[in-house]
RODO-2510 file (C-alpha; in nm, 4 decimals, decimal comma):
residues 141
     n   res          X          Y          Z
     1     m    11,7153    10,8803     8,0187
     2     e    11,8605    11,1591     8,2367
     3     t    12,1282    11,2259     7,9719
     4     l    11,8560    11,3010     7,7192
     5     t    11,6788    11,5325     7,9633
     6     a    12,0034    11,7161     8,0385
     7     l    12,0755    11,7519     7,6664
     8     k    11,7256    11,8855     7,5999
     9     a    11,7690    12,1377     7,8807
    10     a    12,1125    12,2465     7,7536
    11     h    11,9801    12,2785     7,3981
    12     m    11,6798    12,4836     7,5073
    13     v    11,8920    12,7068     7,7321
    14     a    12,1344    12,7709     7,4443
    15     t    11,8427    12,8598     7,2167
    16     v    11,6879    13,0939     7,4728
    17     v    12,0244    13,2579     7,5475
    18     l    12,0942    13,3100     7,1770
    19     l    11,7544    13,4597     7,0996
    20     a    11,7404    13,6686     7,4200
    21     c    12,0874    13,8142     7,3594
    22     a    12,0021    13,8937     6,9980
    23     l    11,6757    14,0550     7,1015
    24     g    11,8496    14,2496     7,3794
    25     l    12,1156    14,3848     7,1443
    26     g    11,8487    14,4746     6,8901
    27     v    11,6395    14,6607     7,1467
    28     w    11,9492    14,8404     7,2762
    29     v    12,0419    14,9594     6,9254
    30     l    11,6821    15,0592     6,8508
    31     l    11,6479    15,2625     7,1706
    32     a    11,9860    15,4288     7,1211
    33     r    11,8999    15,5198     6,7628
    34     r    11,5650    15,6644     6,8718
    35     k    11,7539    15,8913     7,1113
    36     g    11,9471    16,0242     6,8129
    37     d    12,2685    15,8197     6,8453
    38     a    12,3552    15,7350     6,4851
    39     t    12,6635    15,5327     6,5857
    40     a    12,4760    15,2914     6,8132
    41     g    12,4892    15,0081     6,5623
    42     s    12,8631    15,0343     6,5170
    43     r    12,9183    15,0418     6,8945
    44     t    12,7576    14,7020     6,9620
    45     l    13,1026    14,5428     6,9907
    46     q    13,2267    14,7617     7,2735
    47     r    13,3457    14,6102     7,5976
    48     p    13,0223    14,5363     7,7919
    49     r    12,8441    14,4018     7,4890
    50     v    13,1346    14,1794     7,3845
    51     f    13,0260    13,9469     7,6670
    52     v    12,6832    13,9202     7,5041
    53     w    12,8394    13,8399     7,1655
    54     l    13,0647    13,5766     7,3270
    55     l    12,7640    13,4258     7,5040
    56     m    12,5789    13,4140     7,1729
    57     g    12,8792    13,2515     7,0042
    58     l    12,9059    12,9880     7,2767
    59     a    12,5354    12,9098     7,2450
    60     l    12,5690    12,8962     6,8662
    61     l    12,8600    12,6515     6,8868
    62     s    12,6957    12,4250     7,1443
    63     m    12,3662    12,3736     6,9615
    64     p    12,4875    12,1424     6,6803
    65     f    12,6611    11,9142     6,9306
    66     t    12,3705    11,8876     7,1731
    67     g    12,1256    11,8528     6,8846
    68     w    12,3196    11,5723     6,7181
    69     w    12,3649    11,3945     7,0490
    70     m    11,9914    11,4129     7,1213
    71     v    11,9039    11,2794     6,7757
    72     h    12,1566    11,0001     6,8253
    73     l    12,0160    10,9041     7,1675
    74     v    11,6551    10,9051     7,0455
    75     g    11,7464    10,7104     6,7315
    76     w    11,5952    10,9360     6,4684
    77     p    11,7455    10,9027     6,1205
    78     l    11,9319    11,2158     6,0107
    79     g    11,7548    11,2086     5,6736
    80     q    11,4215    11,3321     5,8081
    81     t    11,2984    11,6433     5,6335
    82     w    11,2619    11,8556     5,9478
    83     l    11,6145    11,7669     6,0620
    84     l    11,7628    11,8430     5,7209
    85     a    11,5689    12,1688     5,6918
    86     s    11,6740    12,2819     6,0376
    87     s    12,0375    12,1900     5,9648
    88     v    12,0388    12,3919     5,6436
    89     l    11,8640    12,6840     5,8132
    90     y    12,1111    12,6660     6,1026
    91     t    12,4104    12,6723     5,8688
    92     v    12,2767    12,9691     5,6721
    93     a    12,1762    13,1582     5,9887
    94     a    12,5109    13,0929     6,1591
    95     l    12,7001    13,2144     5,8513
    96     a    12,4828    13,5268     5,8413
    97     w    12,5482    13,5799     6,2134
    98     f    12,9261    13,5542     6,1630
    99     w    12,9041    13,7877     5,8636
   100     l    12,7099    14,0337     6,0788
   101     l    12,9765    14,0113     6,3490
   102     v    13,2535    14,0838     6,0971
   103     r    13,0543    14,3734     5,9516
   104     l    12,9916    14,5275     6,2919
   105     n    13,3583    14,4884     6,3830
   106     k    13,4598    14,6738     6,0649
   107     l    13,2070    14,9459     6,1449
   108     r    13,3458    14,9730     6,4969
   109     k    13,6953    15,0363     6,3622
   110     a    13,5763    15,2837     6,0974
   111     p    13,2561    15,4392     6,2348
   112     g    12,9873    15,5362     5,9940
   113     g    12,6298    15,4501     5,9228
   114     v    12,5290    15,0916     5,9898
   115     g    12,3066    15,0661     5,6864
   116     k    12,0103    14,8565     5,5905
   117     f    12,2158    14,5534     5,4887
   118     t    12,3484    14,5089     5,8428
   119     f    11,9947    14,5269     5,9785
   120     a    11,8814    14,2803     5,7116
   121     l    12,1558    14,0344     5,8155
   122     a    12,0541    14,0603     6,1805
   123     l    11,6857    14,0189     6,1009
   124     f    11,7521    13,7279     5,8654
   125     s    11,9548    13,5430     6,1296
   126     f    11,6908    13,6065     6,3940
   127     v    11,4057    13,4856     6,1702
   128     c    11,6032    13,1736     6,0747
   129     f    11,6628    13,0841     6,4388
   130     i    11,2937    13,1373     6,5185
   131     a    11,2044    12,9082     6,2260
   132     i    11,4475    12,6461     6,3558
   133     a    11,2901    12,6666     6,6996
   134     g    10,9506    12,6166     6,5332
   135     l    11,0769    12,3103     6,3458
   136     m    11,2235    12,1672     6,6635
   137     g    10,9026    12,2317     6,8523
   138     a    10,6804    12,0775     6,5858
   139     k    10,9031    11,7702     6,5256
   140     p    10,6830    11,6084     6,2616
   141     v    10,8145    11,2561     6,3231
***
């Protein structure tokens, strides 16, 4: 049973790291933009913040493995609605996150305005991951 506990802890830590990093980057951009820095959004991929993006990517990659392993150890069928819904949400949110990363990298190379679509991608990913956390917490088994 200690393997399951360790997997739950790793899964929760990855979720907290992902959401905390995303929230931290969002607050940083918001505060920089309020100070009048219009290029703050395009500078989120500079050297100190690359560590945060790498940490988010590592958390994003670890969650499907720890999640599947936990489901396998507990013995839940993969066809349950909450598992399927969270898997679909995770796939869509991860693709939006990668798209956001590519967009911000292009903006870093050719600075300009970040735009509302970039903010919408970030917000969409964040809301999807919050919804996944809610599904995981509710676990209507």
